[in-house]
C-alpha positions in Angstrom: 63.9 24.0 65.0 60.1 23.8 63.7 60.4 26.3 61.5 63.3 24.4 59.8 61.5 21.1 59.7 58.1 22.7 58.2 60.4 24.6 55.9 61.9 21.0 54.9 58.6 19.4 54.3 57.1 22.2 52.4 57.2 21.6 48.6 59.0 24.1 46.4 57.4 26.5 43.9 58.4 26.6 40.4 57.8 28.8 37.1 55.9 25.8 35.6 52.8 25.2 37.1 52.4 21.3 36.5 56.0 21.0 38.0 54.6 22.8 41.1 51.5 20.3 40.9 53.8 17.3 40.7 56.0 18.2 43.6 53.3 18.7 46.1 51.6 15.3 45.1 55.4 13.9 45.6 56.0 15.4 48.9 52.6 14.3 50.3 53.4 10.8 49.5 57.0 11.0 50.8 55.6 12.8 54.1 53.0 9.5 54.2 55.8 7.1 54.1 56.8 8.6 57.5 53.9 6.4 59.4 55.6 3.0 58.5 58.1 2.8 61.2 55.6 3.7 64.2 53.3 1.3 62.7 55.6 -1.5 62.3 57.0 -1.0 66.2 53.1 -0.8 67.2 52.4 -3.9 65.4 55.9 -5.6 66.9 54.6 -4.2 70.3 51.2 -6.1 69.9 52.9 -9.0 68.2 56.4 -9.9 69.0 56.4 -12.6 66.8 55.4 -10.8 63.7 58.7 -10.6 62.1 61.9 -8.7 63.1 62.9 -7.7 59.7 59.9 -5.0 59.1 61.4 -2.5 61.4 64.9 -2.0 59.8 62.8 -2.0 56.5 60.5 0.6 58.0 63.5 2.7 59.0 65.1 2.3 55.5 62.1 3.6 53.8 62.0 6.7 56.2 65.7 7.2 55.2 64.9 6.9 51.6 62.1 9.3 51.9 64.4 12.0 53.5 66.9 11.7 50.8 64.2 11.8 48.0 62.7 15.1 49.7 66.4 16.5 49.6 66.7 15.7 46.0 63.4 17.2 45.5 64.1 20.5 46.9 66.6 21.0 44.3 64.0 20.6 41.5 64.8 17.0 40.5 60.9 16.2 40.6 60.5 13.9 37.7 63.9 11.8 38.7 62.6 11.8 42.4 59.2 10.4 41.1 60.8 7.7 39.0 62.9 6.7 42.2 59.8 6.6 44.7 58.0 4.5 42.6 61.1 2.1 41.9 61.4 2.2 45.7 58.0 0.9 46.4 58.6 -1.7 43.7 61.5 -3.1 45.5 59.9 -2.8 49.1 57.2 -4.6 47.9 59.6 -7.5 46.2 61.4 -7.6 49.7 58.1 -8.3 51.7 56.9 -10.9 49.3 60.0 -13.1 49.3 60.2 -12.8 52.9 56.7 -13.5 53.5 56.3 -16.6 51.1 53.5 -15.2 48.9 51.6 -13.7 51.8 51.4 -10.2 50.3 47.7 -9.1 50.8 48.9 -5.6 52.5 51.4 -5.2 49.7 48.5 -6.0 47.1 46.5 -3.5 48.8 49.1 -1.0 48.7 49.9 -1.4 45.0 46.6 -0.1 43.8 47.8 3.5 45.6 51.4 2.8 43.9 49.9 2.4 40.6 47.7 5.5 40.9 50.7 7.2 42.3 52.6 6.3 39.2 50.0 7.9 37.2 50.0 11.3 39.1 53.8 11.6 39.2 54.5 10.4 36.0 51.4 10.9 33.9 49.1 8.4 32.2 51.6 6.4 30.8 53.0 6.1 34.4 50.0 4.0 35.7 50.4 1.5 32.9 54.0 1.3 33.6 53.7 0.8 36.9 50.9 -1.9 37.1 52.7 -3.8 34.4 55.9 -3.8 36.7 53.9 -4.7 39.8 52.2 -7.6 37.9 55.6 -8.9 36.3 57.3 -8.7 39.8 54.3 -10.7 41.3 54.6 -13.2 38.7 58.2 -13.6 39.0 58.3 -14.0 42.8 55.7 -16.4 42.9 57.6 -18.5 40.4 60.9 -18.4 42.3 59.1 -19.4 45.4 56.9 -22.1 44.2 60.0 -23.5 42.2 62.0 -23.3 45.4 64.5 -21.3 43.4 64.3 -18.8 46.3 64.4 -20.3 49.6 63.9 -18.2 52.8 65.8 -20.0 56.0 63.4 -17.8 58.5 60.1 -16.9 56.9 57.7 -14.8 58.7 55.3 -16.2 60.6 51.7 -16.1 59.5 50.3 -12.7 60.9 47.9 -12.6 63.7 44.3 -11.0 63.4 45.5 -8.1 65.0 48.3 -7.5 62.9 46.4 -8.3 59.7 43.7 -5.7 60.5 46.3 -2.8 61.6 48.2 -3.6 58.2 45.1 -3.8 55.9 43.9 -0.8 57.9 47.3 1.2 57.3 47.1 0.0 53.8 43.6 1.3 53.2 44.6 4.7 54.6 47.5 5.1 52.6 45.3 4.2 49.4 42.8 6.8 51.0 45.9 9.4 51.1 47.0 8.9 47.5 43.3 8.7 46.0 42.7 12.1 48.1 45.7 13.4 46.2 44.6 12.3 43.1 41.1 13.6 43.8 42.3 17.0 44.9 44.5 17.1 41.7 41.5 16.2 39.7 39.3 18.8 41.4 42.4 21.4 41.1 42.8 20.9 37.5 39.1 21.4 37.1 38.9 24.4 39.2 41.9 25.7 37.0 40.1 24.7 34.0 36.6 26.5 35.2 38.6 29.4 36.0 40.5 29.3 33.0 37.2 29.0 31.0 35.7 31.8 33.0 38.7 34.0 32.1 38.4 32.9 28.6 34.8 33.8 28.4 35.5 37.1 30.0 38.5 37.8 28.1 36.3 37.1 24.6 33.7 39.2 25.6 36.0 42.1 26.6 37.7 41.3 23.2 34.1 41.5 21.6 33.8 44.7 23.2 37.0 46.1 22.2 36.5 44.8 18.9 33.1 46.7 18.5 34.9 49.6 20.4 37.6 49.6 17.8 35.4 49.1 14.8 33.4 51.8 16.0 36.4 54.2 16.0 37.6 52.8 12.7 34.5 53.9 11.5 34.7 57.3 13.1 38.1 57.5 12.1 37.4 56.6 8.7 34.8 59.3 8.6 37.3 61.7 10.0 39.9 61.1 7.5 37.1 61.1 4.8 36.3 64.8 5.9 39.7 65.5 6.3 40.5 64.0 3.0 37.8 66.0 1.7 39.0 69.4 3.3 42.7 68.7 2.5 41.3 68.5 -1.4 39.4 71.6 -0.8 42.1 73.7 0.8 44.4 72.2 -1.7 42.2 73.8 -4.4 41.7 77.0 -2.6 45.5 77.1 -2.4 45.9 76.5 -6.0 43.6 79.1 -6.6 45.7 81.4 -4.2 48.4 80.7 -6.4 47.0 81.5 -9.8 45.5 84.9 -8.0 49.1 85.7 -7.1 50.4 85.4 -10.4 47.6 87.8 -11.8 48.6 90.2 -8.7 52.2 90.1 -9.6 51.6 91.0 -13.2 50.4 94.5 -12.4 52.3 97.2 -10.4 50.0 100.2 -11.0 47.3 100.3 -8.1 44.4 101.6 -10.7 45.5 98.3 -12.8 46.3 96.1 -9.8 43.2 96.2 -7.9 40.4 95.7 -10.3 42.4 92.6 -11.7 42.3 91.3 -8.0 38.8 91.7 -7.6 38.1 90.2 -11.2 40.4 87.1 -10.3 39.2 86.4 -6.9 35.5 86.3 -8.4 36.2 84.3 -11.0 39.0 81.5 -8.9 36.5 81.3 -6.1 33.0 81.8 -7.5 31.8 84.6 -5.3 28.9 86.8 -6.3 30.7 89.8 -5.5 34.2 90.9 -4.6 34.9 94.3 -3.4 38.3 96.0 -2.2 38.0 98.9 0.3 40.8 101.2 1.5 41.0 103.7 4.5 41.0 107.2 3.7 44.1 109.3 5.3 42.1 110.1 8.4 41.2 106.6 8.9 37.2 107.7 9.0 36.1 106.4 5.9 36.8 102.9 4.0 36.1 103.8 0.6 35.4 101.1 -2.3 38.2 101.1 -4.5 37.4 98.0 -7.1 34.6 95.5 -7.4 33.7 93.0 -10.0 29.9 92.8 -10.0 27.6 95.4 -11.9 26.2 96.5 -8.5 29.9 97.0 -7.6 31.0 99.1 -10.5 28.1 101.3 -9.8 29.1 101.9 -6.1 32.5 102.7 -7.7 30.7 105.0 -10.0 28.9 107.1 -7.1 32.2 106.8 -4.9 30.6 104.4 -2.2 31.9 104.4 1.0 31.3 103.3 4.6 32.1 104.8 8.2 35.1 102.7 9.7 33.6 101.2 13.1 30.0 102.0 12.3 28.5 101.1 8.5 28.5 97.2 7.8 30.5 94.6 8.1 33.4 96.3 6.3 33.0 99.3 8.8 33.4 96.7 11.7 36.6 95.0 10.3 38.4 98.0 9.2 38.0 99.2 12.7 38.5 95.7 14.9 41.1 94.4 12.5 39.1 91.1 13.0 37.7 89.0 10.1 33.9 88.6 10.3 31.5 86.1 8.7 27.5 86.7 8.1 26.0 83.2 7.4 22.6 84.7 7.1 22.8 88.6 6.3 19.3 89.0 7.3 20.3 87.8 10.9 23.6 89.8 11.4 23.5 93.2 13.2 26.5 94.6 11.3 25.1 93.9 7.9 24.5 96.9 5.8 21.7 96.6 3.5 22.9 97.5 0.0 20.1 97.8 -3.0 23.3 97.6 -5.5 23.4 93.9 -4.2 20.0 92.5 -3.5 21.0 88.9 -4.2 23.4 88.5 -1.2 22.8 86.1 1.5 26.4 85.4 3.0 29.1 87.8 3.3 32.7 87.5 4.6 35.1 90.7 5.2 38.9 90.1 5.6 41.3 92.8 7.1 43.9 94.2 4.9 46.9 95.1 7.0 50.5 96.4 6.1 53.1 96.7 9.0 50.1 95.7 11.5 48.1 98.5 10.7 44.8 98.1 9.1 44.5 99.5 5.4 41.2 98.3 4.2 38.9 95.2 3.7 38.5 92.7 1.4 34.9 92.1 0.9 33.3 88.8 -0.5 29.9 87.9 -1.2 27.7 85.0 -2.1 24.1 84.3 -2.9 24.1 81.1 -0.7 23.5 80.7 2.8 26.2 79.3 4.8 28.7 79.8 2.1 31.7 80.2 4.4 33.3 78.3 7.2 36.1 79.2 9.8 38.6 77.1 7.6 37.7 79.8 4.8 38.9 82.7 7.0 42.0 80.9 7.5 42.7 80.2 3.4 41.4 83.6 2.6 43.2 85.4 5.2 46.6 84.3 3.3 45.0 85.7 0.3 44.4 89.2 2.3 47.9 89.1 3.1 48.9 88.9 -0.4 46.8 91.4 -1.6 48.0 94.0 1.2 51.6 93.3 0.3 50.5 93.6 -3.4 48.7 97.2 -2.4 52.0 98.1 -0.2 54.4 97.2 -3.2 52.1 99.1 -5.4 52.3 102.1 -3.7 55.9 102.0 -3.0 56.3 101.5 -6.9 54.1 104.4 -7.6 56.2 106.3 -4.9 59.4 105.2 -6.5 58.4 106.1 -9.9 57.6 109.5 -8.8 60.8 110.1 -7.1 62.5 108.8 -10.1 60.4 111.3 -12.6 61.5 114.1 -10.1 65.2 113.0 -9.7 65.3 112.8 -13.7 63.4 116.2 -14.3 65.9 117.9 -11.5 68.8 116.3 -13.1 67.7 117.4 -16.5 67.3 120.9 -15.5 70.6 120.9 -13.8 72.3 119.1 -17.0 70.5 121.6 -19.2 71.6 124.5 -17.1 75.1 123.5 -16.9 75.4 123.0 -20.7 73.8 126.5 -21.2 76.3 128.4 -18.8 79.4 126.5 -20.4 79.7 128.1 -23.7 79.3 131.3 -21.9 81.9 130.6 -19.1 84.4 129.4 -21.6 83.3 131.9 -24.6 83.1 128.5 -26.7 81.0 128.9 -30.4 82.2 125.3 -31.6 85.0 124.0 -33.8 85.5 122.1 -37.2 88.0 119.8 -37.3 89.5 119.2 -40.8 92.7 117.9 -42.4 94.2 121.3 -42.5 93.2 121.9 -38.7 90.7 123.1 -36.3 88.8 126.2 -37.0 86.6 128.2 -34.8 82.6 128.3 -35.5 80.0 130.8 -35.1 77.4 130.0 -32.5 74.7 127.4 -33.4 71.7 126.4 -31.6 71.5 122.2 -30.7 69.0 120.4 -33.0 67.0 117.3 -32.1 67.1 116.0 -35.6 69.4 115.0 -38.5 69.5 117.8 -41.1 71.1 117.7 -44.7 72.3 121.2 -45.8 73.5 121.9 -49.2 76.0 124.3 -50.1 75.7 125.1 -53.8 79.1 127.3 -53.9 81.2 124.8 -52.1 79.3 121.9 -53.9 79.2 119.9 -50.5 76.5 118.1 -48.2 76.3 118.6 -44.6 74.6 115.8 -42.4 74.1 117.4 -38.6 73.3 115.1 -35.7 72.1 116.2 -32.5 74.4 115.3 -29.1 71.9 114.4 -26.6 72.5 113.7 -23.2 69.5 111.8 -20.8 67.4 113.2 -23.6 68.7 116.7 -23.3 70.3 118.2 -26.8 73.8 119.7 -25.7 75.4 120.4 -29.1 75.5 119.2 -32.6 77.8 116.9 -34.7 77.8 118.2 -38.4 79.5 116.0 -41.1 80.4 117.4 -44.5 80.7 115.0 -47.4 80.9 116.0 -51.3 77.9 116.5 -52.8 78.3 113.7 -55.3 78.6 111.1 -52.2 76.1 109.5 -50.7 76.1 108.3 -46.8 74.6 104.7 -46.5 72.6 103.7 -43.4 75.6 101.8 -41.6 77.7 105.6 -42.5 74.6 107.3 -40.5 74.5 104.9 -37.7 78.0 105.3 -37.1 77.7 109.0 -37.0 74.9 108.5 -34.4 77.3 106.4 -32.3 80.1 108.9 -32.6 77.5 111.7 -31.2 76.3 109.2 -28.3 80.1 108.8 -27.0 81.1 112.5 -27.7 77.9 113.3 -25.3 79.2 110.8 -22.9 83.0 112.0 -23.5 82.0 115.8 -22.9 79.9 115.1 -19.8 82.6 113.1 -18.5 84.9 115.7 -19.2 82.5 118.5 -17.7 82.0 116.8 -14.4 85.7 116.0 -14.3 86.3 119.8 -14.7 83.8 120.7 -12.2 85.4 118.0 -9.5 88.8 119.8 -9.8 87.3 123.4 -9.8 85.4 122.4 -6.6 88.3 120.5 -5.3 90.5 123.7 -6.1 88.0 125.8 -4.4 87.6 123.3 -1.2 91.4 123.7 -1.1 91.6 127.2 -1.3 88.8 127.8 1.4 91.0 125.3 3.5 94.2 127.1 3.3 92.5 130.5 4.3 90.7 129.0 6.8 94.0 127.5 8.7 95.8 130.7 8.1 92.8 132.4 9.8 93.1 129.7 13.0 96.9 130.4 13.2 96.0 133.3 15.7 93.7 134.6 18.2 93.3 138.0 17.8 89.9 139.1 15.8 91.8 142.0 14.0 94.8 139.8 12.6 91.9 137.2 11.6 89.9 139.8 9.7 93.1 141.5 8.1 94.3 137.9 7.4 90.9 137.1 5.1 91.0 140.2 3.5 94.3 139.9 2.3 93.8 136.0 1.1 90.6 136.8 -0.4 92.1 139.8 -2.3 95.0 137.6 -3.2 93.0 134.7 -4.7 90.3 136.7 -6.4 92.5 139.6 -7.9 90.3 142.0 -6.2 91.6 145.5 -5.7 90.0 146.1 -2.5 88.2 143.8 0.1 85.8 145.4 2.8 84.4 143.6 5.5 81.0 145.5 6.9 79.7 144.3 10.3 75.8 144.0 10.0 74.3 146.6 12.2 72.2 145.0 15.3 68.3 146.1 14.6 67.2 144.3 17.9 66.8 146.6 20.9 69.4 146.0 23.5 67.0 144.4 25.9 66.8 141.6 23.6 
């Protein structure tokens, strides 16, 4: 029960702080009005003739306060505030009418109501409330003095006790209202001070944050500038690598490729010395195979090499497969002091790999100290990979060229052998094609140049064109014309074209004949093999083989002689 009563008189809280403040003041004023009924009852006990209408009026005020609290609970703060001020105005009017102008307690309370109007309705509320109270008081006095309103049973004059109690209660209500006003002012000042303190803290934090952000912006700007410079440098380096790649792709021979690479890298990157080392077959020494500097060329002349894993930075790189930088060669324990390169102060070596295997190293040297960075390793490693790929391609090209040359030599030898056997096997000497027919010729050796033969008896001229196949002469095409007729360039080109087609046609015919012969031979062998396999008797197999060979070869006698075993029986 008490919790319900306490909850009923507890001011509601809203999201708007100002509305919550006004609700607190409103509830305190409404709660204070509940002292009127017991006060009026106490006055009537002390002075029964003080007026009978004040107790019902006090009860009406309490009931009105309860109704207003109920509406305020629902959030109607401003309408309830206006209703409260209007209720006080009505209450004071009734009291003045029935008191016939004896309104000192009401006058005392009017100051509190005016202040309450300011607290509940804002600064304008105080002025409006004061104006309404003043007009009300003037109108009531005018009506009473002119006897326009006549009260039949006016209240008797208050006794000193009643006057004292009502005055005391009036002052108490004024104190309560002023206390609410003071609390509101102090609460506002406290909030202002807190807000000012928070604002000061926020400003200080904002200044610190601004300084931090400015510092970060400066640092980030410096980093961006460094990154931009580094990016531009890398872009130039990659562009340089692209130009070097074009140079690399322009050569396929290792003897021509590697010097081009060393010259291009030195020219594009501005290195004092660029050397390319390749490991030997035993992977014990890394030999210098290309260099651009005068000292490097002297090293090439004396076949300079370094022991893998033992001598110099190149030896370290070709053994470990890891790049290495010597920013000051005098301080690097792995540096190999080379008298041919006395101006070297910085050196960097990068491994050359093919399929994960180290095949050598790219050695670059500079006259400046601290000339290389770790970023240079990343960029130049890309160049080293391209050089490795170029070396692999050049090696494969050399191997392919060598294999192709060997294949062509073998092919030309087979071609030469085949066409040298063909006239003997076919007993072919040559033919002459004329309008009257074909005449067999005597054997002639193929010629590799055009010959003109003059026949004084027959009054003719003969043009001989070699018939060549893959660079090998396999015959001669001879054309005879009357002695008086001259052959033009177009006619000679036609004869040569015919000779080329004759070579291709003859080769195709020979290959076709060989293919047919080989197919016939394979077919005969297959037939003989099938007949041999038709029986499981060894003697019959031998007899079948002999019979078939005699039939196919046209031989008069076929013998099968078993091989004597020259091994001892125990073996």
